[in-house]
C-alpha positions in Angstrom: 13.9 17.8 -30.5 10.8 19.2 -32.2 8.7 17.9 -29.3 11.0 19.4 -26.8 10.8 22.9 -28.4 7.1 23.1 -28.9 5.9 21.1 -32.0 2.9 19.0 -31.2 3.7 15.3 -30.9 1.8 13.3 -33.5 1.6 9.8 -31.9 -1.1 7.3 -32.2 -3.1 6.6 -29.0 -2.3 3.2 -27.6 -4.7 0.9 -25.8 -4.4 -0.4 -22.2 -6.1 -3.5 -21.1 -7.1 -3.7 -17.4 -8.0 -7.1 -16.1 -9.2 -8.7 -12.9 -8.5 -12.3 -12.2 -9.7 -14.8 -9.6 -7.6 -17.2 -7.5 -7.5 -19.8 -10.2 -6.2 -17.2 -12.8 -9.5 -16.9 -14.8 -10.1 -13.4 -16.2 -13.3 -12.3 -14.5 -13.2 -8.6 -15.6 -11.6 -6.6 -18.3 -11.7 -3.0 -19.6 -9.9 -1.5 -22.5 -8.9 2.2 -22.3 -6.6 4.6 -24.0 -3.3 5.6 -22.4 -4.8 8.9 -21.5 -7.3 7.3 -19.1 -6.4 7.1 -15.4 -6.0 3.5 -14.1 -8.0 4.3 -11.0 -11.2 5.1 -13.0 -11.4 1.5 -14.0 -11.8 0.0 -10.5 -15.6 0.4 -10.2 -16.2 -1.1 -13.7 -13.9 -4.0 -13.0 -15.5 -4.8 -9.6 -19.0 -4.6 -11.2 -18.0 -7.0 -14.0 -16.3 -9.4 -11.5 -19.5 -9.4 -9.3 -17.1 -8.8 -6.4 -19.6 -9.4 -3.6 -17.4 -12.2 -2.3 -14.1 -10.4 -2.8 -12.0 -9.9 0.3 -8.8 -8.3 -1.2 -8.0 -6.2 -4.1 -4.4 -6.4 -5.2 -3.2 -3.7 -7.6 -0.1 -2.0 -8.6 0.9 1.6 -7.5 -1.0 3.1 -10.4 -4.3 2.4 -8.6 -3.2 4.1 -5.4 -5.4 7.0 -4.2 -7.5 8.0 -1.3 -10.7 7.9 -3.4 -10.0 4.2 -4.2 -9.4 3.4 -0.6 -12.7 5.0 0.4 -14.5 3.3 -2.5 -13.1 -0.1 -1.4 -14.0 0.5 2.2 -17.6 1.0 1.2 -17.5 -2.3 -0.6 -15.8 -4.1 2.4 -12.8 -5.0 0.3 -9.3 -4.8 1.7 -7.0 -2.8 -0.6 -3.5 -4.2 -1.0 -1.9 -1.4 -3.1 1.7 -0.2 -2.6 1.8 3.6 -2.0 4.5 5.7 -3.6 7.7 6.2 -1.7 6.8 9.9 -1.2 3.4 9.0 0.5 2.7 10.8 3.7 0.4 9.9 6.6 -2.6 12.3 6.7 -4.1 11.5 10.0 -2.4 10.0 13.1 -5.5 10.3 15.3 -7.8 8.2 13.0 -5.6 6.6 10.4 -7.1 5.2 7.3 -6.0 1.9 5.8 -3.7 3.8 3.4 -2.2 5.7 6.4 -1.6 2.4 8.2 0.1 1.0 5.1 2.3 4.0 4.7 3.2 3.9 8.4 4.0 0.1 8.3 6.2 0.5 5.2 8.0 3.5 6.7 8.7 1.6 10.0 9.4 -1.9 8.7 10.1 -1.5 5.0 8.5 -2.4 1.8 9.5 -6.1 1.7 8.1 -6.6 5.2 4.8 -5.2 4.0 5.1 -7.3 0.8 5.5 -10.5 2.9 2.8 -9.6 5.4 0.1 -8.9 2.8 1.2 -11.7 0.4 1.5 -9.1 -2.3 3.3 -11.6 -4.5 -0.1 -13.0 -5.5 -0.4 -10.0 -7.9 2.2 -11.8 -10.1 -0.7 -14.0 -11.3 -2.0 -10.9 -13.2 1.5 -10.3 -14.7 1.6 -14.0 -15.7 -1.8 -13.7 -17.3 -0.6 -10.8 -19.4 2.5 -12.8 -20.3 0.4 -15.7 -21.5 -2.0 -13.4 -23.3 0.8 -11.7 -25.2 2.8 -14.9 -25.9 -0.2 -16.8 -27.3 -2.0 -14.0 -29.1 0.7 -11.5 -29.8 1.3 -7.9 -28.5 -0.9 -6.1 -31.0 -4.6 -5.8 -31.6 -5.6 -6.5 -35.2 -8.8 -4.5 -35.4 -8.7 -0.8 -36.2 -12.0 0.6 -34.8 -12.6 1.0 -31.1 -15.7 -1.2 -30.9 -13.9 -4.0 -32.8 -10.8 -3.7 -30.6 -13.0 -3.9 -27.5 -14.7 -7.0 -28.9 -11.3 -8.5 -29.8 -9.9 -8.1 -26.3 -13.1 -9.6 -24.9 -12.6 -12.6 -27.3 -8.9 -13.0 -26.3 -9.8 -13.0 -22.6 -12.5 -15.6 -23.3 -10.1 -17.8 -25.2 -7.4 -17.6 -22.6 -10.0 -18.6 -20.0 -11.0 -21.5 -22.1 -7.4 -22.6 -22.4 -7.0 -22.4 -18.6 -10.2 -24.5 -18.3 -9.0 -27.1 -20.7 -5.6 -27.7 -19.2 -3.8 -25.3 -17.0 -1.0 -27.1 -15.2 -1.5 -27.1 -11.4 1.7 -26.1 -9.5 2.4 -26.9 -5.9 5.1 -25.7 -3.6 7.5 -28.6 -2.6 9.3 -28.3 0.7 12.9 -29.2 0.6 13.9 -32.0 3.0 
């Protein structure tokens, strides 16, 4: 109630870990930010770390959706696969951008049709990576200082990659007869 009626909210700042993975599930880029940092500002850094010259697609959640990101990815020749918000509108019908085309496709055929067309389900590999990271190493960072927390997340990502390298099970889709 105090927050509602004007008293300043005294909450600790939490950390967000942004990661980029390759097809095999290896973490190729990571950036730690505070909860006050916009997710979209991490894209250039993540792509630089990943040495994304050979990247064709960038799958991200709706938090990364913006016209600036679409323009940035167009300059890099990377196809953005980012779901726009339900309230998204088409800005140009004469020369539609990739985002406009996505919004139009979803409005005409539906989100799940777009999901299937773009194979957006591949993004679950990132969620599975976070699940493994939190299950194996816990949900909290032990260090207290920013520099040490950054080093700790770097180490955790390295260790998870090493575990994948040593013995990640390979799954294949089996067709029912």
